[in-house]
C-alpha positions as a LaTeX table, in Angstrom:
\begin{tabular}{lrrr}
\hline
Residue & $x$ (\AA) & $y$ (\AA) & $z$ (\AA) \\
\hline
Met1 & 0.00 & 0.00 & 0.00 \\
Val2 & 1.31 & 3.42 & $-0.94$ \\
Phe3 & 0.07 & 6.89 & 0.00 \\
Ser4 & $-0.82$ & 7.67 & $-3.61$ \\
Ser5 & $-3.23$ & 4.75 & $-3.98$ \\
Leu6 & $-7.01$ & 4.83 & $-4.01$ \\
Leu7 & $-7.11$ & 2.18 & $-1.28$ \\
Phe8 & $-5.07$ & 4.40 & 1.05 \\
Leu9 & $-6.79$ & 7.67 & 0.17 \\
Leu10 & $-10.40$ & 6.49 & 0.22 \\
Phe11 & $-10.41$ & 3.76 & 2.86 \\
Phe12 & $-7.30$ & 3.33 & 5.01 \\
Leu13 & $-6.58$ & 6.98 & 5.86 \\
Pro14 & $-10.18$ & 8.06 & 6.61 \\
Ala15 & $-10.73$ & 4.99 & 8.81 \\
Cys16 & $-7.47$ & 5.59 & 10.71 \\
Leu17 & $-8.16$ & 9.30 & 11.28 \\
Ile18 & $-11.76$ & 8.73 & 12.38 \\
Leu19 & $-10.86$ & 5.96 & 14.82 \\
Cys20 & $-7.90$ & 7.93 & 16.21 \\
Phe21 & $-10.22$ & 10.90 & 16.75 \\
Leu22 & $-12.82$ & 8.77 & 18.52 \\
Ala23 & $-10.16$ & 7.05 & 20.63 \\
Gly24 & $-8.67$ & 10.41 & 21.58 \\
Arg25 & $-11.96$ & 11.49 & 23.10 \\
Ala26 & $-11.54$ & 8.89 & 25.86 \\
Ala27 & $-11.53$ & 10.72 & 29.14 \\
Gly28 & $-8.94$ & 10.38 & 31.83 \\
Ser29 & $-6.12$ & 12.20 & 33.51 \\
Ala30 & $-2.67$ & 10.91 & 34.30 \\
Arg31 & 0.17 & 11.71 & 36.62 \\
Pro32 & 2.75 & 14.17 & 35.23 \\
Gly33 & 4.81 & 12.62 & 32.46 \\
Ala34 & 2.48 & 9.62 & 32.13 \\
Glu35 & 0.20 & 8.65 & 29.27 \\
Thr36 & $-3.45$ & 9.67 & 29.33 \\
Ala37 & $-6.20$ & 7.13 & 28.63 \\
Gly38 & $-7.15$ & 8.92 & 25.41 \\
Asn39 & $-3.59$ & 8.97 & 24.16 \\
Arg40 & $-3.12$ & 5.32 & 25.07 \\
Ala41 & $-6.18$ & 4.48 & 22.98 \\
Arg42 & $-4.92$ & 6.60 & 20.07 \\
Asn43 & $-1.56$ & 4.84 & 20.19 \\
Ala44 & $-3.30$ & 1.47 & 20.14 \\
Val45 & $-5.30$ & 2.45 & 17.06 \\
Leu46 & $-2.19$ & 3.86 & 15.37 \\
Leu47 & $-0.20$ & 0.70 & 16.13 \\
Ile48 & $-2.91$ & $-1.59$ & 14.72 \\
Phe49 & $-3.24$ & 0.47 & 11.54 \\
Ser50 & 0.56 & 0.73 & 11.15 \\
Leu51 & 1.07 & $-3.03$ & 11.43 \\
Phe52 & $-1.80$ & $-3.60$ & 9.01 \\
Phe53 & $-0.28$ & $-1.03$ & 6.61 \\
Tyr54 & 3.04 & $-2.89$ & 6.59 \\
Ala55 & 1.47 & $-6.35$ & 6.49 \\
Trp56 & $-0.67$ & $-5.41$ & 3.48 \\
Gly57 & 2.32 & $-5.81$ & 1.17 \\
Glu58 & 4.92 & $-7.50$ & 3.40 \\
Ala59 & 3.02 & $-9.78$ & 5.82 \\
Lys60 & 5.82 & $-12.36$ & 5.94 \\
Cys61 & 8.30 & $-9.62$ & 6.93 \\
Leu62 & 6.19 & $-8.23$ & 9.76 \\
Pro63 & 7.81 & $-10.54$ & 12.38 \\
Leu64 & 11.21 & $-9.20$ & 11.29 \\
Leu65 & 10.09 & $-5.63$ & 11.96 \\
Met66 & 8.67 & $-6.58$ & 15.37 \\
Phe67 & 11.81 & $-8.55$ & 16.26 \\
Ser68 & 14.07 & $-5.64$ & 15.30 \\
Ala69 & 11.99 & $-3.36$ & 17.54 \\
Leu70 & 12.11 & $-5.93$ & 20.36 \\
Val71 & 15.92 & $-6.15$ & 20.19 \\
Asp72 & 16.38 & $-2.43$ & 20.72 \\
Tyr73 & 13.57 & $-2.17$ & 23.25 \\
Ile74 & 15.29 & $-4.81$ & 25.40 \\
Asp75 & 18.65 & $-3.17$ & 24.77 \\
Gly76 & 17.31 & 0.17 & 25.99 \\
Arg77 & 15.98 & $-1.39$ & 29.19 \\
Leu78 & 19.31 & $-3.15$ & 29.83 \\
Leu79 & 21.31 & 0.00 & 29.16 \\
Glu80 & 19.26 & 1.84 & 31.75 \\
Lys81 & 19.35 & $-1.04$ & 34.25 \\
Phe82 & 23.16 & $-1.25$ & 34.12 \\
Asp83 & 23.65 & 2.50 & 34.07 \\
Asp84 & 26.64 & 2.30 & 36.43 \\
Arg85 & 28.33 & $-0.65$ & 34.62 \\
Pro86 & 30.18 & 0.77 & 31.57 \\
Gly87 & 31.48 & $-2.61$ & 30.42 \\
Ile88 & 28.05 & $-4.23$ & 30.39 \\
Arg89 & 26.53 & $-1.17$ & 28.68 \\
Arg90 & 29.11 & $-1.35$ & 25.88 \\
Leu91 & 28.40 & $-5.06$ & 25.46 \\
Cys92 & 24.64 & $-4.47$ & 25.31 \\
Leu93 & 25.02 & $-1.79$ & 22.66 \\
Ala94 & 27.43 & $-3.93$ & 20.65 \\
Val95 & 25.02 & $-6.88$ & 20.67 \\
Ser96 & 22.16 & $-4.65$ & 19.52 \\
Leu97 & 24.19 & $-3.15$ & 16.67 \\
Ile98 & 25.49 & $-6.55$ & 15.57 \\
Ile99 & 21.99 & $-8.04$ & 15.46 \\
Asn100 & 20.46 & $-5.10$ & 13.62 \\
Phe101 & 23.17 & $-4.67$ & 11.03 \\
Ser102 & 23.46 & $-8.44$ & 10.56 \\
Leu103 & 19.77 & $-8.56$ & 9.69 \\
Leu104 & 20.23 & $-5.66$ & 7.30 \\
Gly105 & 23.28 & $-7.35$ & 5.77 \\
Ile106 & 21.52 & $-10.69$ & 5.30 \\
Phe107 & 18.29 & $-9.37$ & 3.82 \\
Lys108 & 19.75 & $-6.56$ & 1.73 \\
Tyr109 & 23.32 & $-7.49$ & 0.85 \\
Ala110 & 23.51 & $-11.30$ & 0.84 \\
Asp111 & 23.55 & $-11.56$ & $-2.97$ \\
Phe112 & 25.99 & $-8.66$ & $-3.24$ \\
Phe113 & 28.51 & $-10.19$ & $-0.83$ \\
Ala114 & 28.09 & $-13.68$ & $-2.31$ \\
Gly115 & 28.82 & $-12.21$ & $-5.74$ \\
Leu116 & 31.98 & $-10.56$ & $-4.38$ \\
Ala117 & 33.09 & $-13.85$ & $-2.82$ \\
Asn118 & 32.55 & $-15.66$ & $-6.13$ \\
Arg119 & 35.19 & $-13.46$ & $-7.71$ \\
Leu120 & 37.79 & $-15.26$ & $-5.59$ \\
Pro121 & 39.51 & $-18.30$ & $-7.15$ \\
Gly122 & 37.73 & $-21.57$ & $-6.39$ \\
Val123 & 34.67 & $-19.92$ & $-4.79$ \\
Asn124 & 31.26 & $-20.64$ & $-6.28$ \\
Leu125 & 28.57 & $-19.70$ & $-3.75$ \\
Pro126 & 24.91 & $-19.86$ & $-4.79$ \\
Leu127 & 23.17 & $-16.50$ & $-4.63$ \\
Pro128 & 20.63 & $-16.63$ & $-1.77$ \\
Gly129 & 18.04 & $-14.59$ & $-3.66$ \\
Ile130 & 16.51 & $-13.21$ & $-0.44$ \\
Ala131 & 13.68 & $-10.72$ & $-1.03$ \\
Leu132 & 14.33 & $-7.23$ & 0.33 \\
Pro133 & 11.85 & $-6.31$ & 3.09 \\
Ile134 & 10.29 & $-2.91$ & 2.40 \\
Gly135 & 11.64 & $-0.15$ & 4.63 \\
Ile136 & 14.33 & $-2.24$ & 6.36 \\
Ser137 & 17.03 & 0.39 & 5.72 \\
Phe138 & 14.87 & 3.08 & 7.31 \\
Tyr139 & 13.61 & 1.26 & 10.38 \\
Thr140 & 17.03 & $-0.29$ & 11.08 \\
Phe141 & 18.54 & 3.19 & 11.26 \\
Gln142 & 15.69 & 4.31 & 13.53 \\
Thr143 & 16.04 & 1.46 & 16.01 \\
Thr144 & 19.84 & 1.72 & 16.16 \\
Ser145 & 19.68 & 5.49 & 16.67 \\
Tyr146 & 17.42 & 4.84 & 19.67 \\
Ser147 & 19.88 & 2.39 & 21.27 \\
Ile148 & 22.81 & 4.72 & 20.68 \\
Asp149 & 20.93 & 7.67 & 22.14 \\
Val150 & 19.98 & 5.67 & 25.24 \\
Tyr151 & 23.61 & 4.56 & 25.55 \\
Arg152 & 24.71 & 8.19 & 25.36 \\
Arg153 & 22.03 & 9.07 & 27.95 \\
Gln154 & 20.44 & 11.52 & 25.52 \\
Val155 & 17.02 & 9.88 & 25.95 \\
Ser156 & 15.42 & 7.71 & 28.60 \\
Ala157 & 14.62 & 4.11 & 27.72 \\
Glu158 & 11.02 & 3.42 & 26.73 \\
Lys159 & 9.34 & 1.25 & 29.35 \\
Asn160 & 6.45 & $-0.01$ & 27.21 \\
Tyr161 & 7.27 & $-2.29$ & 24.26 \\
Phe162 & 4.04 & $-1.56$ & 22.40 \\
Arg163 & 4.58 & 2.18 & 22.67 \\
Tyr164 & 8.11 & 1.69 & 21.34 \\
Leu165 & 6.75 & $-0.52$ & 18.53 \\
Thr166 & 4.32 & 2.29 & 17.70 \\
Tyr167 & 7.30 & 4.60 & 17.24 \\
Val168 & 9.15 & 2.13 & 15.01 \\
Ser169 & 6.17 & 1.05 & 12.90 \\
Met170 & 4.36 & 4.40 & 12.58 \\
Phe171 & 2.97 & 4.13 & 9.04 \\
Pro172 & 3.56 & 7.76 & 7.89 \\
Gln173 & 7.35 & 7.30 & 8.05 \\
Leu174 & 7.78 & 3.50 & 8.11 \\
Ile175 & 8.39 & 2.73 & 4.45 \\
Ala176 & 10.57 & 5.55 & 3.12 \\
Gly177 & 11.33 & 7.90 & 5.96 \\
Pro178 & 12.11 & 10.46 & 7.06 \\
Ile179 & 14.32 & 8.65 & 9.57 \\
Val180 & 12.63 & 9.82 & 12.78 \\
Arg181 & 14.66 & 9.70 & 15.97 \\
Tyr182 & 12.96 & 8.60 & 19.15 \\
Arg183 & 13.76 & 11.85 & 20.95 \\
Thr184 & 11.81 & 13.75 & 18.26 \\
Val185 & 8.51 & 12.04 & 19.11 \\
Ser186 & 9.01 & 10.55 & 22.60 \\
Glu187 & 7.03 & 13.30 & 24.31 \\
Glu188 & 4.24 & 13.15 & 21.73 \\
Leu189 & 3.94 & 9.39 & 22.12 \\
Leu190 & 2.99 & 10.02 & 25.75 \\
His191 & 0.72 & 13.02 & 25.41 \\
Arg192 & 0.16 & 14.88 & 22.19 \\
Arg193 & $-2.41$ & 17.50 & 21.37 \\
Thr194 & $-4.17$ & 17.90 & 18.07 \\
Ser195 & $-6.03$ & 20.97 & 16.87 \\
Gly196 & $-8.11$ & 22.00 & 13.91 \\
Glu197 & $-5.31$ & 24.27 & 12.70 \\
Leu198 & $-2.65$ & 21.56 & 12.93 \\
Phe199 & $-4.94$ & 19.04 & 11.22 \\
Thr200 & $-5.72$ & 21.51 & 8.42 \\
Asp201 & $-2.04$ & 22.35 & 7.93 \\
Gly202 & $-1.25$ & 18.65 & 7.84 \\
Phe203 & $-4.02$ & 17.98 & 5.32 \\
Phe204 & $-2.75$ & 20.74 & 3.01 \\
Arg205 & 0.84 & 19.50 & 3.38 \\
Phe206 & $-0.32$ & 15.99 & 2.47 \\
Leu207 & $-2.21$ & 17.33 & $-0.57$ \\
Ile208 & 0.87 & 19.22 & $-1.75$ \\
Gly209 & 2.88 & 16.00 & $-1.53$ \\
Leu210 & 0.16 & 14.05 & $-3.34$ \\
Phe211 & 0.12 & 16.63 & $-6.14$ \\
Arg212 & 3.92 & 16.58 & $-6.44$ \\
Lys213 & 3.88 & 12.78 & $-6.58$ \\
Val214 & 0.92 & 12.04 & $-8.87$ \\
Leu215 & 0.88 & 15.01 & $-11.24$ \\
Ile216 & 4.62 & 15.74 & $-11.44$ \\
Ala217 & 6.82 & 12.77 & $-10.44$ \\
Asn218 & 4.69 & 10.12 & $-12.16$ \\
Val219 & 4.45 & 12.13 & $-15.38$ \\
Leu220 & 8.20 & 12.82 & $-15.38$ \\
Gly221 & 8.73 & 9.09 & $-14.84$ \\
Glu222 & 6.86 & 8.36 & $-18.05$ \\
Leu223 & 9.12 & 10.72 & $-20.01$ \\
Trp224 & 12.29 & 9.28 & $-18.46$ \\
Ala225 & 11.11 & 5.72 & $-19.19$ \\
Ser226 & 10.74 & 6.55 & $-22.87$ \\
Leu227 & 14.07 & 8.41 & $-23.13$ \\
Ser228 & 16.14 & 5.86 & $-21.18$ \\
Ala229 & 14.80 & 3.00 & $-23.33$ \\
Ala230 & 15.41 & 4.75 & $-26.66$ \\
Ala231 & 17.83 & 3.09 & $-29.07$ \\
Asp232 & 19.20 & 6.45 & $-30.17$ \\
Leu233 & 19.13 & 9.91 & $-28.64$ \\
Ser234 & 20.34 & 13.36 & $-29.56$ \\
Val235 & 22.73 & 15.10 & $-27.17$ \\
Ala236 & 19.99 & 17.48 & $-26.05$ \\
Ala237 & 17.51 & 14.63 & $-25.42$ \\
Ala238 & 20.11 & 12.64 & $-23.44$ \\
Trp239 & 20.77 & 15.54 & $-21.07$ \\
Leu240 & 17.07 & 16.29 & $-20.86$ \\
Gly241 & 16.60 & 12.66 & $-19.82$ \\
Leu242 & 19.11 & 12.94 & $-16.97$ \\
Leu243 & 17.51 & 16.18 & $-15.81$ \\
Thr244 & 14.08 & 14.53 & $-16.01$ \\
Phe245 & 15.18 & 11.61 & $-13.85$ \\
Thr246 & 16.71 & 14.01 & $-11.31$ \\
Leu247 & 13.45 & 15.91 & $-11.10$ \\
Gln248 & 11.43 & 12.69 & $-10.94$ \\
Leu249 & 13.52 & 11.32 & $-8.07$ \\
Tyr250 & 13.38 & 14.60 & $-6.17$ \\
Phe251 & 9.63 & 15.05 & $-6.53$ \\
Asp252 & 8.95 & 11.37 & $-5.85$ \\
Phe253 & 10.97 & 11.22 & $-2.64$ \\
Ser254 & 10.28 & 14.73 & $-1.35$ \\
Ala255 & 6.57 & 14.21 & $-2.05$ \\
Tyr256 & 6.63 & 11.12 & 0.15 \\
Ser257 & 8.28 & 13.17 & 2.89 \\
Asp258 & 5.66 & 15.92 & 2.43 \\
Met259 & 2.89 & 13.37 & 2.81 \\
Ala260 & 4.59 & 11.72 & 5.79 \\
Ile261 & 5.04 & 15.05 & 7.58 \\
Gly262 & 1.46 & 16.07 & 6.75 \\
Leu263 & 0.11 & 12.76 & 8.07 \\
Gly264 & 2.21 & 13.24 & 11.20 \\
Trp265 & 0.66 & 16.66 & 11.80 \\
Met266 & $-2.84$ & 15.22 & 11.33 \\
Leu267 & $-2.03$ & 12.57 & 13.95 \\
Gly268 & $-0.37$ & 15.05 & 16.34 \\
Phe269 & 3.31 & 14.32 & 15.58 \\
His270 & 5.97 & 16.75 & 14.38 \\
Phe271 & 8.58 & 15.07 & 12.17 \\
Glu272 & 11.62 & 17.03 & 11.13 \\
Glu273 & 11.95 & 18.31 & 7.57 \\
Asn274 & 13.71 & 15.95 & 5.16 \\
Phe275 & 14.15 & 18.22 & 2.12 \\
Arg276 & 14.79 & 21.94 & 1.80 \\
Tyr277 & 14.76 & 22.55 & $-1.95$ \\
Pro278 & 18.03 & 20.70 & $-2.66$ \\
Leu279 & 18.01 & 21.46 & $-6.39$ \\
Ser280 & 18.43 & 25.14 & $-5.54$ \\
Ala281 & 21.79 & 24.32 & $-3.93$ \\
Val282 & 24.92 & 26.24 & $-4.94$ \\
Ser283 & 27.41 & 23.46 & $-4.09$ \\
Leu284 & 27.46 & 19.77 & $-3.22$ \\
Thr285 & 27.99 & 20.72 & 0.41 \\
Asp286 & 24.86 & 22.86 & 0.24 \\
Phe287 & 23.00 & 20.05 & $-1.55$ \\
Trp288 & 23.61 & 17.60 & 1.30 \\
Arg289 & 22.37 & 20.13 & 3.82 \\
Arg290 & 19.09 & 20.06 & 1.88 \\
Trp291 & 18.72 & 16.52 & 0.46 \\
His292 & 17.52 & 13.60 & 2.61 \\
Ile293 & 18.43 & 15.53 & 5.73 \\
Ser294 & 17.50 & 12.72 & 8.12 \\
Leu295 & 19.94 & 10.33 & 6.41 \\
Ser296 & 22.88 & 12.74 & 6.20 \\
Gly297 & 22.22 & 13.73 & 9.82 \\
Trp298 & 22.26 & 10.07 & 10.87 \\
Phe299 & 25.63 & 9.42 & 9.23 \\
Arg300 & 27.03 & 12.65 & 10.69 \\
Asp301 & 25.92 & 11.98 & 14.27 \\
Tyr302 & 26.36 & 8.21 & 14.47 \\
Leu303 & 29.35 & 7.59 & 12.21 \\
Tyr304 & 31.34 & 10.62 & 11.06 \\
Ile305 & 31.63 & 12.35 & 14.44 \\
Pro306 & 32.32 & 9.10 & 16.39 \\
Leu307 & 35.08 & 8.30 & 13.88 \\
Gly308 & 36.68 & 11.62 & 14.81 \\
Gly309 & 35.11 & 13.91 & 12.22 \\
Asn310 & 37.54 & 16.66 & 11.32 \\
Arg311 & 39.22 & 16.83 & 14.73 \\
Arg312 & 42.20 & 14.54 & 14.13 \\
Gly313 & 43.95 & 16.02 & 11.15 \\
Arg314 & 43.36 & 16.08 & 7.43 \\
Val315 & 44.40 & 12.48 & 6.68 \\
Leu316 & 41.96 & 10.97 & 9.17 \\
Gln317 & 39.29 & 13.40 & 8.07 \\
Leu318 & 39.67 & 12.16 & 4.49 \\
Arg319 & 39.48 & 8.57 & 5.78 \\
Asn320 & 36.30 & 9.38 & 7.68 \\
Leu321 & 34.73 & 11.04 & 4.66 \\
Leu322 & 35.64 & 8.04 & 2.48 \\
Ile323 & 34.01 & 5.62 & 4.93 \\
Val324 & 30.88 & 7.74 & 5.31 \\
Trp325 & 30.29 & 8.23 & 1.60 \\
Phe326 & 31.09 & 4.62 & 0.74 \\
Leu327 & 28.45 & 3.53 & 3.25 \\
Thr328 & 26.02 & 6.26 & 2.17 \\
Gly329 & 26.14 & 4.86 & $-1.34$ \\
Leu330 & 25.92 & 1.26 & $-0.15$ \\
Trp331 & 22.92 & 2.13 & 2.07 \\
His332 & 20.95 & 2.96 & $-1.06$ \\
Gly333 & 21.36 & $-0.48$ & $-2.55$ \\
Ala334 & 23.46 & $-3.58$ & $-3.03$ \\
Ser335 & 25.01 & $-2.52$ & $-6.31$ \\
Trp336 & 28.29 & $-0.97$ & $-7.38$ \\
Asn337 & 26.58 & 1.98 & $-9.04$ \\
Phe338 & 25.29 & 3.12 & $-5.63$ \\
Val339 & 28.74 & 2.76 & $-4.11$ \\
Leu340 & 30.21 & 4.73 & $-7.02$ \\
Trp341 & 27.50 & 7.38 & $-6.61$ \\
Gly342 & 28.34 & 7.76 & $-2.92$ \\
Leu343 & 32.08 & 8.04 & $-3.59$ \\
Tyr344 & 31.39 & 10.46 & $-6.46$ \\
His345 & 29.61 & 12.79 & $-4.04$ \\
Gly346 & 32.31 & 12.26 & $-1.44$ \\
Leu347 & 34.96 & 13.26 & $-3.98$ \\
Phe348 & 33.24 & 16.52 & $-4.83$ \\
Leu349 & 32.69 & 17.31 & $-1.16$ \\
Val350 & 36.42 & 16.81 & $-0.53$ \\
Leu351 & 37.32 & 18.98 & $-3.54$ \\
Glu352 & 34.99 & 21.72 & $-2.35$ \\
Lys353 & 36.42 & 21.58 & 1.14 \\
Phe354 & 40.12 & 21.47 & 0.28 \\
Val355 & 40.60 & 22.60 & $-3.34$ \\
Trp356 & 38.11 & 24.95 & $-4.98$ \\
Gly357 & 35.63 & 25.79 & $-2.23$ \\
Arg358 & 36.92 & 29.34 & $-1.64$ \\
Phe359 & 37.05 & 30.06 & $-5.36$ \\
Leu360 & 33.51 & 28.72 & $-5.76$ \\
Glu361 & 32.19 & 31.03 & $-3.06$ \\
Lys362 & 33.47 & 34.08 & $-4.99$ \\
Leu363 & 31.48 & 33.21 & $-8.12$ \\
Pro364 & 28.05 & 34.75 & $-8.78$ \\
Arg365 & 25.26 & 32.63 & $-7.34$ \\
Phe366 & 23.91 & 31.78 & $-10.82$ \\
Phe367 & 27.18 & 30.08 & $-11.87$ \\
Arg368 & 27.53 & 28.29 & $-8.53$ \\
His369 & 24.05 & 26.91 & $-9.01$ \\
Leu370 & 24.84 & 25.74 & $-12.57$ \\
Tyr371 & 27.94 & 23.96 & $-11.28$ \\
Ala372 & 26.01 & 22.21 & $-8.52$ \\
Leu373 & 23.17 & 21.23 & $-10.83$ \\
Ala374 & 25.54 & 19.76 & $-13.42$ \\
Val375 & 27.30 & 17.63 & $-10.78$ \\
Ile376 & 24.00 & 16.51 & $-9.26$ \\
Val377 & 22.35 & 15.61 & $-12.58$ \\
Phe378 & 25.36 & 13.63 & $-13.80$ \\
Gly379 & 25.57 & 11.88 & $-10.45$ \\
Phe380 & 21.97 & 10.72 & $-10.63$ \\
Gly381 & 22.83 & 9.08 & $-13.92$ \\
Ile382 & 25.27 & 6.90 & $-11.97$ \\
Phe383 & 22.53 & 6.38 & $-9.40$ \\
Tyr384 & 19.98 & 5.13 & $-11.94$ \\
Phe385 & 21.98 & 2.74 & $-14.11$ \\
Asp386 & 22.82 & $-0.37$ & $-12.07$ \\
Asp387 & 24.65 & $-1.68$ & $-15.14$ \\
Leu388 & 27.51 & 0.79 & $-15.57$ \\
Ser389 & 28.17 & $-0.42$ & $-19.12$ \\
Val390 & 24.64 & 0.70 & $-20.04$ \\
Phe391 & 25.36 & 4.06 & $-18.41$ \\
Gly392 & 28.57 & 4.27 & $-20.43$ \\
His393 & 26.55 & 3.69 & $-23.60$ \\
Tyr394 & 24.09 & 6.38 & $-22.54$ \\
Leu395 & 26.97 & 8.81 & $-22.02$ \\
Thr396 & 28.02 & 8.34 & $-25.66$ \\
Phe397 & 24.70 & 9.97 & $-26.53$ \\
Ala398 & 25.12 & 12.69 & $-23.88$ \\
Phe399 & 28.59 & 13.68 & $-25.13$ \\
Gly400 & 27.89 & 13.13 & $-28.81$ \\
Thr401 & 30.53 & 10.43 & $-29.30$ \\
Ala402 & 28.01 & 7.99 & $-30.81$ \\
Gly403 & 27.72 & 10.05 & $-33.98$ \\
Asn404 & 24.34 & 11.32 & $-32.83$ \\
Ala405 & 22.89 & 14.74 & $-33.58$ \\
Leu406 & 23.16 & 17.65 & $-31.19$ \\
Leu407 & 19.45 & 18.37 & $-31.51$ \\
Ala408 & 16.79 & 16.17 & $-33.10$ \\
Ala409 & 13.10 & 15.37 & $-33.17$ \\
Asp410 & 13.29 & 13.36 & $-29.91$ \\
Phe411 & 14.13 & 16.48 & $-27.91$ \\
Leu412 & 11.42 & 18.55 & $-29.62$ \\
Trp413 & 8.86 & 15.77 & $-29.09$ \\
Ser414 & 9.72 & 15.65 & $-25.39$ \\
Leu415 & 9.29 & 19.39 & $-25.00$ \\
Arg416 & 6.09 & 19.46 & $-27.02$ \\
Asn417 & 4.46 & 16.74 & $-24.93$ \\
Tyr418 & 5.94 & 17.42 & $-21.48$ \\
Phe419 & 6.84 & 21.11 & $-21.44$ \\
Pro420 & 4.12 & 22.14 & $-18.91$ \\
Val421 & 5.14 & 19.53 & $-16.33$ \\
Leu422 & 8.87 & 20.14 & $-16.90$ \\
Leu423 & 8.40 & 23.88 & $-16.41$ \\
Thr424 & 6.24 & 23.33 & $-13.32$ \\
Ala425 & 8.82 & 20.96 & $-11.85$ \\
Leu426 & 11.69 & 23.38 & $-12.48$ \\
Val427 & 9.78 & 26.24 & $-10.85$ \\
Leu428 & 8.61 & 24.23 & $-7.83$ \\
Ala429 & 12.11 & 22.85 & $-7.27$ \\
Phe430 & 12.84 & 26.32 & $-5.88$ \\
Pro431 & 11.26 & 27.80 & $-2.71$ \\
Val432 & 8.30 & 29.39 & $-4.49$ \\
Tyr433 & 5.54 & 28.06 & $-2.21$ \\
Pro434 & 7.06 & 29.36 & 1.08 \\
Arg435 & 7.43 & 32.80 & $-0.49$ \\
Ile436 & 3.80 & 32.78 & $-1.65$ \\
Arg437 & 2.66 & 31.71 & 1.81 \\
Ala438 & 4.79 & 34.41 & 3.47 \\
Trp439 & 3.32 & 36.97 & 1.08 \\
Ile440 & $-0.24$ & 35.84 & 1.92 \\
Cys441 & 0.50 & 36.02 & 5.65 \\
Ser442 & 1.75 & 39.60 & 5.22 \\
Arg443 & $-1.55$ & 40.81 & 3.69 \\
Lys444 & $-4.38$ & 42.45 & 5.59 \\
Ser445 & $-6.73$ & 40.07 & 7.39 \\
Gly446 & $-9.59$ & 40.37 & 4.88 \\
Ile447 & $-7.38$ & 39.80 & 1.85 \\
Arg448 & $-5.58$ & 37.03 & 3.71 \\
Arg449 & $-8.86$ & 35.19 & 4.35 \\
Ile450 & $-9.83$ & 35.45 & 0.68 \\
Leu451 & $-6.43$ & 34.20 & $-0.48$ \\
Thr452 & $-6.49$ & 31.38 & 2.07 \\
Leu453 & $-9.97$ & 30.32 & 0.93 \\
Thr454 & $-8.84$ & 30.44 & $-2.70$ \\
Gly455 & $-5.82$ & 28.30 & $-1.81$ \\
Gly456 & $-8.07$ & 25.80 & $-0.04$ \\
Ile457 & $-10.33$ & 25.53 & $-3.10$ \\
Cys458 & $-7.27$ & 25.01 & $-5.31$ \\
Cys459 & $-6.00$ & 22.25 & $-3.00$ \\
Ile460 & $-9.34$ & 20.44 & $-3.16$ \\
Ala461 & $-9.31$ & 20.77 & $-6.96$ \\
Leu462 & $-5.78$ & 19.32 & $-7.02$ \\
Tyr463 & $-6.94$ & 16.46 & $-4.80$ \\
Leu464 & $-9.73$ & 15.61 & $-7.24$ \\
Leu465 & $-7.29$ & 15.83 & $-10.17$ \\
Cys466 & $-4.95$ & 13.44 & $-8.35$ \\
Leu467 & $-7.80$ & 10.98 & $-7.77$ \\
Ala468 & $-8.75$ & 11.20 & $-11.45$ \\
Ala469 & $-5.14$ & 10.59 & $-12.46$ \\
Leu470 & $-4.86$ & 7.59 & $-10.14$ \\
Val471 & $-8.06$ & 6.10 & $-11.56$ \\
Arg472 & $-6.74$ & 6.55 & $-15.10$ \\
Asp473 & $-3.06$ & 5.61 & $-14.76$ \\
Ser474 & $-1.29$ & 2.47 & $-13.60$ \\
Tyr475 & 2.23 & 4.01 & $-13.44$ \\
Asn476 & 2.60 & 4.89 & $-9.75$ \\
Pro477 & 5.94 & 3.75 & $-8.29$ \\
Phe478 & 7.71 & 5.05 & $-5.21$ \\
Leu479 & 11.39 & 4.96 & $-6.17$ \\
Tyr480 & 12.75 & 4.86 & $-2.63$ \\
Phe481 & 10.78 & 1.72 & $-1.73$ \\
Arg482 & 13.61 & $-0.28$ & $-3.29$ \\
Phe483 & 16.05 & 1.06 & $-0.67$ \\
\hline
\end{tabular}
């Protein structure tokens, strides 16, 4: 089940919201810091719906999710119990990390590592062919961040397993993030307040994400599918294809985060932002402050800084960056193109930090943005093609070494048929909406009410257009589900 499906929009979500609302009306007070009866009932409803949401497409993997949560729940309790025993605490954390990352390694990387072993003389291991559980990369990082934070005494251990399981399995962020840390929602798991304003804001945020997914990302995906499968391309069409895939991936993934954050608001949770208009970046460093913020923050706080960060000299800093970006690429998938993509970004980050960063900062913003966009777009070509030889063939079109034309009918056909969505995507990749909202908020109250009502009507119209598109079309993937 995905957010942009009729089943979710017309049945699952309304039922969940209605039952959560009814459960929240349960009366009862609680001692300070404890859970109210209404909130306990809402958590129970949310947990049931979240487990059903995951089981709808991955029922056989549901025990794995619950076991992973149980491991870190027990680990948190042990870490708190042996608070004055450093040796035991280190052992508990080590066991938790070994179990979690072993599960991730087995289910996500078994074929990859078996293939590497088969390159050795005399080794011929059968590929296990284990299916990848949806969301395992995301919830593994969530559960391990909880154990590490309890070990560091940054959060208190959760005493109730089912409340902790609610945090891990919460359906808005379970499948494709953002990677929500326990300390972000721990207080709201106990006692959260909802309001009409928060619900309305969440609903509009969800609709914006649905629009970006269904009417932009899906349409761009159709164009990219046709261009990437073409037997011959002009130079202009090849670069348009790479730009199209970059836009598709951004709108697909950021739309999911928009919908997740909006659903969180409707349910009374405040997840942190995961994207801040990354395609408006003026460097790769700036890009990674804006793209998949929860992932880059996880690697910074739980790997780069513990390795020493930039505090132990340039050589060790370069080592730390190499490790982080190798693993960032590998996190995205068990394929060499992801590893190469991670190292590619790591290389440019190193070059910006130690070679041309100061020169880059002196350039006009327009040229800095062009530089960043060129590096990002080329990099996502590496990201897409899991067969690097196919990517190499595609690059012969992009650089005109295949004897292809600079400009041909394929490029003009793409513009003629997809120009409105391409233009919309390019405009909305920049912070246009926040500026419009700030402008509306700065108007007089009467004008502001009219503009707000007009915006609400437009959102409802977009919702109906999205439903119509979903009824008509069958192309509706979420690209990050494969990670």
